[in-house]
ZAZAKE-179839 format. One record per residue: residue number from 1; residue in one letter; x, y, z of N, C-alpha, C, O in turn. Coordinates in Angstrom, 3 decimals, decimal comma, always signed. Example, Ala and Ser with C-alpha at 12.3 -4.5 7.8 and 13.67 -1.06 7.14 Angstrom:
2
+-----+------+----------+----------+----------+----------+----------+----------+----------+----------+----------+----------+----------+----------+
| pos | code |      nxx |      nyy |      nzz |     caxx |     cayy |     cazz |      cxx |      cyy |      czz |      oxx |      oyy |      ozz |
+-----+------+----------+----------+----------+----------+----------+----------+----------+----------+----------+----------+----------+----------+
|   1 |    a |  +13,190 |   -5,690 |   +7,800 |  +12,300 |   -4,500 |   +7,800 |  +13,200 |   -3,300 |   +7,800 |  +14,236 |   -3,319 |   +8,465 |
|   2 |    s |  +12,850 |   -2,250 |   +7,080 |  +13,670 |   -1,060 |   +7,140 |  +12,900 |   +0,030 |   +7,870 |  +13,409 |   +1,138 |   +8,039 |
+-----+------+----------+----------+----------+----------+----------+----------+----------+----------+----------+----------+----------+----------+
***
This chain:
104
+-----+------+----------+----------+----------+----------+----------+----------+----------+----------+----------+----------+----------+----------+
| pos | code |      nxx |      nyy |      nzz |     caxx |     cayy |     cazz |      cxx |      cyy |      czz |      oxx |      oyy |      ozz |
+-----+------+----------+----------+----------+----------+----------+----------+----------+----------+----------+----------+----------+----------+
|   1 |    x | +113,606 |  +73,875 |  +65,898 | +114,079 |  +74,137 |  +67,285 | +113,897 |  +72,750 |  +67,876 | +113,095 |  +71,908 |  +67,472 |
|   2 |    x | +114,771 |  +72,622 |  +68,915 | +115,009 |  +71,514 |  +69,815 | +113,901 |  +71,323 |  +70,694 | +113,252 |  +72,342 |  +70,930 |
|   3 |    x | +113,509 |  +70,211 |  +71,263 | +112,560 |  +69,890 |  +72,175 | +112,587 |  +70,879 |  +73,470 | +111,683 |  +71,598 |  +73,896 |
|   4 |    x | +114,079 |  +70,663 |  +74,024 | +114,476 |  +71,666 |  +75,173 | +114,524 |  +73,143 |  +74,922 | +114,227 |  +73,956 |  +75,798 |
|   5 |    x | +114,869 |  +73,449 |  +73,820 | +114,580 |  +74,902 |  +73,471 | +113,189 |  +75,463 |  +73,407 | +112,895 |  +76,637 |  +73,631 |
|   6 |    x | +112,331 |  +74,458 |  +73,064 | +110,893 |  +74,712 |  +72,878 | +110,417 |  +74,672 |  +74,313 | +109,645 |  +75,566 |  +74,660 |
|   7 |    x | +110,670 |  +74,027 |  +74,929 | +110,169 |  +73,824 |  +76,352 | +110,539 |  +75,000 |  +77,309 | +109,736 |  +75,414 |  +78,145 |
|   8 |    x | +111,899 |  +75,566 |  +77,137 | +112,132 |  +76,684 |  +77,667 | +111,468 |  +77,905 |  +77,428 | +111,078 |  +78,709 |  +78,274 |
|   9 |    x | +111,348 |  +77,992 |  +75,832 | +110,518 |  +79,190 |  +75,413 | +109,272 |  +79,130 |  +75,715 | +108,747 |  +80,243 |  +75,758 |
|  10 |    x | +108,429 |  +78,056 |  +75,996 | +106,989 |  +77,999 |  +76,521 | +107,141 |  +78,375 |  +78,088 | +106,336 |  +79,160 |  +78,591 |
|  11 |    x | +108,118 |  +77,839 |  +78,804 | +108,023 |  +78,244 |  +80,058 | +108,275 |  +79,564 |  +80,613 | +107,830 |  +79,912 |  +81,707 |
|  12 |    x | +109,142 |  +80,459 |  +79,697 | +109,338 |  +81,810 |  +79,873 | +108,003 |  +82,688 |  +79,441 | +107,746 |  +83,732 |  +80,040 |
|  13 |    x | +107,205 |  +82,220 |  +78,413 | +106,082 |  +82,784 |  +78,074 | +104,971 |  +82,676 |  +79,265 | +104,269 |  +83,634 |  +79,587 |
|  14 |    x | +104,907 |  +81,536 |  +79,809 | +104,001 |  +81,189 |  +80,778 | +104,295 |  +82,085 |  +82,108 | +103,451 |  +82,683 |  +82,775 |
|  15 |    x | +105,584 |  +82,035 |  +82,307 | +106,221 |  +82,852 |  +83,465 | +105,607 |  +84,524 |  +83,358 | +105,015 |  +85,147 |  +84,240 |
|  16 |    x | +105,929 |  +84,928 |  +82,143 | +105,658 |  +86,369 |  +81,791 | +104,107 |  +86,695 |  +81,944 | +103,625 |  +87,693 |  +82,480 |
|  17 |    x | +103,468 |  +85,683 |  +81,383 | +102,007 |  +85,834 |  +81,413 | +101,476 |  +85,876 |  +82,869 | +100,699 |  +86,727 |  +83,302 |
|  18 |    x | +102,024 |  +84,796 |  +83,593 | +101,334 |  +84,889 |  +84,987 | +101,708 |  +85,927 |  +85,858 | +101,049 |  +86,209 |  +86,858 |
|  19 |    x | +102,840 |  +86,564 |  +85,490 | +103,198 |  +87,931 |  +86,386 | +102,367 |  +89,211 |  +85,957 | +102,181 |  +90,159 |  +86,720 |
|  20 |    x | +101,907 |  +89,148 |  +84,716 | +101,190 |  +90,277 |  +84,303 |  +99,910 |  +90,035 |  +84,878 |  +99,357 |  +91,084 |  +85,207 |
|  21 |    x |  +99,214 |  +88,938 |  +85,125 |  +98,023 |  +88,665 |  +85,634 |  +97,769 |  +89,034 |  +87,061 |  +96,683 |  +89,491 |  +87,418 |
|  22 |    x |  +98,813 |  +88,825 |  +87,909 |  +98,924 |  +89,026 |  +89,250 |  +98,538 |  +90,569 |  +89,502 |  +99,095 |  +91,524 |  +88,959 |
|  23 |    x |  +97,416 |  +90,638 |  +90,485 |  +97,138 |  +92,141 |  +90,681 |  +98,066 |  +92,673 |  +91,759 |  +98,653 |  +92,005 |  +92,611 |
|  24 |    x |  +98,101 |  +94,039 |  +91,571 |  +99,005 |  +94,811 |  +92,712 |  +98,364 |  +94,617 |  +94,001 |  +97,140 |  +94,560 |  +94,123 |
|  25 |    x |  +99,316 |  +94,500 |  +95,116 |  +98,805 |  +94,242 |  +96,643 |  +98,751 |  +95,452 |  +97,098 |  +99,464 |  +96,313 |  +96,584 |
|  26 |    x |  +97,862 |  +95,767 |  +98,191 |  +98,019 |  +96,905 |  +98,920 |  +97,941 |  +96,459 | +100,445 |  +97,338 |  +95,432 | +100,755 |
|  27 |    x |  +98,560 |  +97,249 | +101,371 |  +98,560 |  +97,155 | +102,856 |  +97,337 |  +97,777 | +103,395 |  +97,235 |  +98,938 | +102,999 |
|  28 |    x |  +96,475 |  +97,438 | +104,085 |  +95,464 |  +97,988 | +104,854 |  +96,177 |  +98,406 | +106,158 |  +96,911 |  +97,596 | +106,724 |
|  29 |    x |  +95,971 |  +99,716 | +106,679 |  +96,831 | +100,275 | +107,824 |  +95,660 | +100,959 | +108,615 |  +94,790 | +101,680 | +108,128 |
|  30 |    x |  +95,805 | +100,593 | +109,926 |  +94,847 | +101,464 | +110,987 |  +95,920 | +102,342 | +111,648 |  +97,061 | +102,004 | +111,963 |
|  31 |    x |  +95,293 | +103,603 | +111,803 |  +96,058 | +104,714 | +112,406 |  +95,515 | +105,124 | +113,724 |  +94,311 | +105,231 | +113,955 |
|  32 |    x |  +96,580 | +105,374 | +114,679 |  +96,175 | +105,687 | +115,956 |  +95,418 | +107,034 | +116,184 |  +95,671 | +108,035 | +115,513 |
|  33 |    x |  +94,609 | +107,004 | +117,029 |  +94,036 | +108,404 | +117,663 |  +93,892 | +108,198 | +119,062 |  +94,195 | +107,144 | +119,622 |
|  34 |    x |  +93,367 | +109,341 | +119,704 |  +93,400 | +109,432 | +121,149 |  +91,876 | +109,022 | +121,643 |  +91,608 | +109,148 | +122,838 |
|  35 |    x |  +90,933 | +108,557 | +120,768 |  +89,672 | +108,429 | +121,254 |  +89,090 | +106,995 | +121,030 |  +88,280 | +106,563 | +121,850 |
|  36 |    x |  +89,421 | +106,332 | +120,088 |  +89,033 | +104,870 | +119,593 |  +89,381 | +104,002 | +120,597 |  +90,591 | +103,913 | +120,805 |
|  37 |    x |  +88,462 | +103,170 | +121,447 |  +88,978 | +102,451 | +122,367 |  +89,798 | +101,090 | +121,785 |  +89,650 | +100,628 | +120,654 |
|  38 |    x |  +90,663 | +100,583 | +122,790 |  +91,303 |  +99,329 | +122,269 |  +90,432 |  +98,207 | +121,989 |  +90,765 |  +97,370 | +121,149 |
|  39 |    x |  +89,291 |  +98,120 | +122,658 |  +88,403 |  +96,917 | +122,505 |  +87,794 |  +97,220 | +121,092 |  +87,712 |  +96,284 | +120,297 |
|  40 |    x |  +87,437 |  +98,247 | +120,795 |  +86,684 |  +98,521 | +119,464 |  +87,653 |  +98,140 | +118,461 |  +87,293 |  +97,297 | +117,639 |
|  41 |    x |  +89,035 |  +98,704 | +118,374 |  +89,988 |  +98,144 | +117,478 |  +90,173 |  +96,821 | +117,265 |  +90,396 |  +96,378 | +116,138 |
|  42 |    x |  +90,088 |  +95,989 | +118,458 |  +90,217 |  +94,481 | +118,397 |  +89,037 |  +94,049 | +117,708 |  +89,236 |  +93,242 | +116,801 |
|  43 |    x |  +87,802 |  +94,414 | +117,938 |  +86,702 |  +94,096 | +117,254 |  +86,639 |  +94,219 | +115,832 |  +86,061 |  +93,460 | +115,056 |
|  44 |    x |  +87,280 |  +95,232 | +115,573 |  +87,297 |  +95,545 | +113,870 |  +88,233 |  +94,591 | +113,227 |  +87,980 |  +94,041 | +112,155 |
|  45 |    x |  +89,475 |  +94,383 | +114,003 |  +90,466 |  +93,469 | +113,630 |  +89,978 |  +92,056 | +113,536 |  +90,437 |  +91,346 | +112,641 |
|  46 |    x |  +89,074 |  +91,571 | +114,389 |  +88,408 |  +90,148 | +114,408 |  +87,215 |  +90,057 | +113,443 |  +87,001 |  +89,073 | +112,736 |
|  47 |    x |  +86,519 |  +91,071 | +113,472 |  +85,274 |  +91,076 | +112,563 |  +85,590 |  +91,257 | +111,116 |  +85,210 |  +90,406 | +110,311 |
|  48 |    x |  +86,241 |  +92,276 | +110,740 |  +86,344 |  +92,810 | +109,356 |  +87,629 |  +92,081 | +108,807 |  +87,662 |  +91,935 | +107,585 |
|  49 |    x |  +88,503 |  +91,690 | +109,410 |  +89,777 |  +91,342 | +108,980 |  +90,120 |  +89,676 | +109,373 |  +91,114 |  +89,023 | +109,052 |
|  50 |    x |  +89,072 |  +89,302 | +110,082 |  +89,162 |  +87,847 | +110,472 |  +90,382 |  +87,347 | +111,458 |  +90,749 |  +86,181 | +111,603 |
|  51 |    x |  +90,848 |  +88,364 | +112,015 |  +92,056 |  +87,968 | +113,083 |  +91,725 |  +87,260 | +114,226 |  +90,643 |  +87,528 | +114,750 |
|  52 |    x |  +92,431 |  +86,411 | +114,719 |  +92,310 |  +85,984 | +115,994 |  +92,494 |  +86,848 | +117,111 |  +93,331 |  +87,732 | +116,925 |
|  53 |    x |  +91,959 |  +86,827 | +118,174 |  +91,904 |  +87,822 | +119,446 |  +93,308 |  +87,942 | +119,709 |  +93,749 |  +89,090 | +119,764 |
|  54 |    x |  +94,211 |  +86,846 | +119,909 |  +95,696 |  +87,368 | +120,106 |  +96,430 |  +88,081 | +119,018 |  +97,304 |  +88,928 | +119,201 |
|  55 |    x |  +96,040 |  +87,705 | +118,006 |  +96,518 |  +88,574 | +116,849 |  +96,123 |  +89,984 | +116,636 |  +96,891 |  +90,893 | +116,323 |
|  56 |    x |  +94,655 |  +90,088 | +116,868 |  +94,146 |  +91,606 | +116,890 |  +94,842 |  +92,309 | +118,101 |  +95,309 |  +93,425 | +117,874 |
|  57 |    x |  +94,966 |  +91,804 | +119,332 |  +95,372 |  +92,421 | +120,423 |  +96,901 |  +92,822 | +120,193 |  +97,390 |  +93,766 | +120,815 |
|  58 |    x |  +97,623 |  +92,084 | +119,295 |  +99,026 |  +92,440 | +118,991 |  +99,141 |  +93,665 | +118,031 |  +99,871 |  +94,638 | +118,214 |
|  59 |    x |  +98,247 |  +93,443 | +116,914 |  +97,995 |  +94,694 | +116,126 |  +97,855 |  +95,866 | +116,688 |  +98,626 |  +96,814 | +116,542 |
|  60 |    x |  +96,506 |  +95,834 | +117,595 |  +96,170 |  +96,902 | +118,205 |  +97,181 |  +97,579 | +119,209 |  +97,172 |  +98,780 | +119,475 |
|  61 |    x |  +97,930 |  +96,779 | +119,657 |  +99,051 |  +97,198 | +120,404 | +100,208 |  +98,202 | +119,742 | +100,731 |  +99,170 | +120,293 |
|  62 |    x | +100,458 |  +97,678 | +118,372 | +101,227 |  +98,234 | +117,452 | +100,669 |  +99,422 | +117,002 | +101,458 | +100,329 | +116,734 |
|  63 |    x |  +99,250 |  +99,651 | +116,835 |  +98,879 | +100,727 | +116,453 |  +98,933 | +101,893 | +117,533 |  +99,181 | +103,056 | +117,216 |
|  64 |    x |  +98,677 | +101,476 | +118,846 |  +98,924 | +102,345 | +119,969 | +100,258 | +102,962 | +120,320 | +100,449 | +104,129 | +120,663 |
|  65 |    x | +101,220 | +101,925 | +120,170 | +102,713 | +102,292 | +120,418 | +103,464 | +102,973 | +119,231 | +104,296 | +103,871 | +119,363 |
|  66 |    x | +103,064 | +102,433 | +118,079 | +103,913 | +102,964 | +116,824 | +102,964 | +103,805 | +115,989 | +103,456 | +104,456 | +115,068 |
|  67 |    x | +101,749 | +103,858 | +116,196 | +101,135 | +104,947 | +115,498 | +100,236 | +104,351 | +114,386 |  +99,267 | +104,902 | +113,864 |
|  68 |    x | +100,669 | +103,292 | +114,160 |  +99,807 | +102,557 | +112,860 | +100,048 | +101,088 | +113,074 | +100,836 | +100,669 | +113,922 |
|  69 |    x |  +99,279 | +100,254 | +112,205 |  +99,512 |  +98,888 | +112,151 |  +98,765 |  +98,173 | +111,105 |  +97,600 |  +98,402 | +110,778 |
|  70 |    x |  +99,632 |  +97,194 | +110,564 |  +99,030 |  +96,708 | +109,509 |  +98,047 |  +95,602 | +109,539 |  +98,449 |  +94,633 | +110,185 |
|  71 |    x |  +96,852 |  +95,478 | +109,011 |  +95,749 |  +94,551 | +109,149 |  +95,971 |  +93,471 | +108,223 |  +95,918 |  +92,305 | +108,616 |
|  72 |    x |  +96,193 |  +93,739 | +107,126 |  +96,808 |  +92,757 | +106,070 |  +97,011 |  +93,296 | +104,743 |  +96,832 |  +94,494 | +104,523 |
|  73 |    x |  +97,441 |  +92,337 | +103,687 |  +97,693 |  +92,860 | +102,382 |  +96,809 |  +92,212 | +101,494 |  +96,748 |  +90,998 | +101,694 |
|  74 |    x |  +96,045 |  +92,675 | +100,499 |  +95,119 |  +92,531 |  +99,763 |  +95,143 |  +92,990 |  +98,252 |  +95,810 |  +94,000 |  +98,028 |
|  75 |    x |  +94,566 |  +92,440 |  +97,279 |  +94,492 |  +93,145 |  +96,136 |  +93,591 |  +94,514 |  +96,140 |  +92,699 |  +94,634 |  +96,979 |
|  76 |    x |  +93,793 |  +95,320 |  +95,386 |  +93,099 |  +96,659 |  +95,431 |  +91,706 |  +96,750 |  +95,935 |  +91,359 |  +97,393 |  +96,926 |
|  77 |    x |  +90,891 |  +95,999 |  +95,108 |  +89,565 |  +96,129 |  +95,446 |  +88,965 |  +95,552 |  +96,713 |  +87,963 |  +96,010 |  +97,262 |
|  78 |    x |  +89,704 |  +94,446 |  +97,154 |  +89,480 |  +93,938 |  +98,540 |  +89,912 |  +95,081 |  +99,624 |  +89,214 |  +95,385 | +100,591 |
|  79 |    x |  +91,049 |  +95,605 |  +99,339 |  +91,696 |  +96,530 | +100,502 |  +90,702 |  +97,778 | +100,394 |  +90,338 |  +98,372 | +101,409 |
|  80 |    x |  +90,334 |  +98,101 |  +99,267 |  +89,406 |  +99,348 |  +99,309 |  +88,143 |  +99,062 | +100,029 |  +87,645 |  +99,920 | +100,758 |
|  81 |    x |  +87,530 |  +97,749 |  +99,840 |  +86,393 |  +97,486 | +100,419 |  +86,514 |  +97,337 | +102,068 |  +85,648 |  +97,633 | +102,891 |
|  82 |    x |  +87,802 |  +96,808 | +102,308 |  +88,148 |  +96,763 | +103,966 |  +88,274 |  +98,062 | +104,437 |  +87,818 |  +98,309 | +105,553 |
|  83 |    x |  +88,870 |  +99,035 | +103,719 |  +88,910 | +100,340 | +104,412 |  +87,575 | +101,078 | +104,624 |  +87,369 | +101,869 | +105,544 |
|  84 |    x |  +86,641 | +100,711 | +103,615 |  +85,497 | +101,418 | +103,626 |  +84,714 | +100,602 | +104,873 |  +84,225 | +101,316 | +105,748 |
|  85 |    x |  +84,599 |  +99,434 | +104,974 |  +84,248 |  +98,781 | +106,070 |  +84,688 |  +99,291 | +107,537 |  +83,891 |  +99,407 | +108,468 |
|  86 |    x |  +85,865 |  +99,536 | +107,604 |  +86,432 |  +99,987 | +108,845 |  +85,778 | +101,537 | +109,122 |  +85,184 | +101,912 | +110,132 |
|  87 |    x |  +86,032 | +102,175 | +108,103 |  +85,479 | +103,726 | +108,347 |  +83,803 | +103,630 | +108,583 |  +83,319 | +104,362 | +109,446 |
|  88 |    x |  +83,026 | +102,834 | +107,904 |  +81,729 | +102,869 | +108,199 |  +81,329 | +102,416 | +109,551 |  +80,521 | +102,981 | +110,288 |
|  89 |    x |  +82,117 | +101,119 | +109,836 |  +81,828 | +100,673 | +111,286 |  +82,213 | +101,791 | +112,317 |  +81,477 | +102,009 | +113,279 |
|  90 |    x |  +83,254 | +102,429 | +112,132 |  +83,788 | +103,457 | +113,145 |  +82,880 | +104,624 | +113,196 |  +82,636 | +105,200 | +114,256 |
|  91 |    x |  +82,357 | +104,992 | +112,009 |  +81,345 | +106,014 | +112,278 |  +80,113 | +105,731 | +113,021 |  +79,595 | +106,499 | +113,831 |
|  92 |    x |  +79,670 | +104,540 | +112,677 |  +78,503 | +104,078 | +113,456 |  +78,597 | +103,840 | +114,759 |  +77,641 | +104,049 | +115,506 |
|  93 |    x |  +79,795 | +103,360 | +115,199 |  +80,061 | +103,284 | +116,634 |  +80,565 | +104,633 | +117,213 |  +80,818 | +104,724 | +118,414 |
|  94 |    x |  +80,697 | +105,574 | +116,452 |  +81,077 | +107,118 | +117,097 |  +82,375 | +107,261 | +117,251 |  +82,659 | +108,107 | +118,099 |
|  95 |    x |  +83,381 | +106,678 | +116,678 |  +84,730 | +106,613 | +116,813 |  +85,422 | +107,138 | +115,648 |  +84,971 | +106,850 | +114,539 |
|  96 |    x |  +86,519 | +107,915 | +115,753 |  +87,177 | +108,523 | +114,731 |  +88,491 | +107,619 | +114,052 |  +89,428 | +108,159 | +113,464 |
|  97 |    x |  +88,353 | +106,113 | +114,264 |  +89,367 | +105,745 | +113,767 |  +89,573 | +105,585 | +112,178 |  +88,722 | +105,223 | +111,366 |
|  98 |    x |  +90,879 | +105,934 | +111,941 |  +91,170 | +106,207 | +110,781 |  +91,890 | +104,630 | +110,032 |  +92,520 | +103,804 | +110,692 |
|  99 |    x |  +91,640 | +104,534 | +108,767 |  +92,286 | +103,471 | +108,063 |  +92,546 | +103,774 | +106,501 |  +91,760 | +104,366 | +105,761 |
| 100 |    x |  +93,600 | +103,336 | +106,202 |  +94,234 | +103,755 | +104,815 |  +94,793 | +102,528 | +104,302 |  +94,973 | +101,470 | +104,907 |
| 101 |    x |  +95,076 | +102,856 | +102,944 |  +95,919 | +101,736 | +102,202 |  +96,985 | +102,173 | +101,503 |  +97,023 | +103,362 | +101,186 |
| 102 |    x |  +98,017 | +101,307 | +101,147 |  +99,114 | +101,806 | +100,460 |  +99,648 | +100,619 |  +99,792 |  +99,581 |  +99,504 | +100,310 |
| 103 |    x | +100,242 | +100,871 |  +98,511 | +100,788 |  +99,699 |  +97,821 | +101,905 |  +99,038 |  +98,558 | +102,819 |  +99,715 |  +99,028 |
| 104 |    x | +101,859 |  +97,619 |  +98,686 | +102,551 |  +96,864 |  +99,256 | +104,039 |  +96,767 |  +98,555 | +104,896 |  +96,019 |  +99,026 |
+-----+------+----------+----------+----------+----------+----------+----------+----------+----------+----------+----------+----------+----------+
***
């Protein structure tokens, strides 16, 4: 086997291997309701998702106008943790804010 052919074959194996190792990604989505305050949603986005205030306000406006807003895209285990954190935080604050995830 020539050196060039060997390098191509090795590169192909490496690419296939790295694709298989990449975890599936999931979008974490906040859903609109008529009771959760704008300020609380902004605090969730800044506290749990690490968004800046202007970015959090923009996402919150999307949730209000469009019915939902994407908080971020994460590997499955992180997305599940973020959804659980939002739900627990909302319950503790007395709000019915819903959060879900779907494959990106």
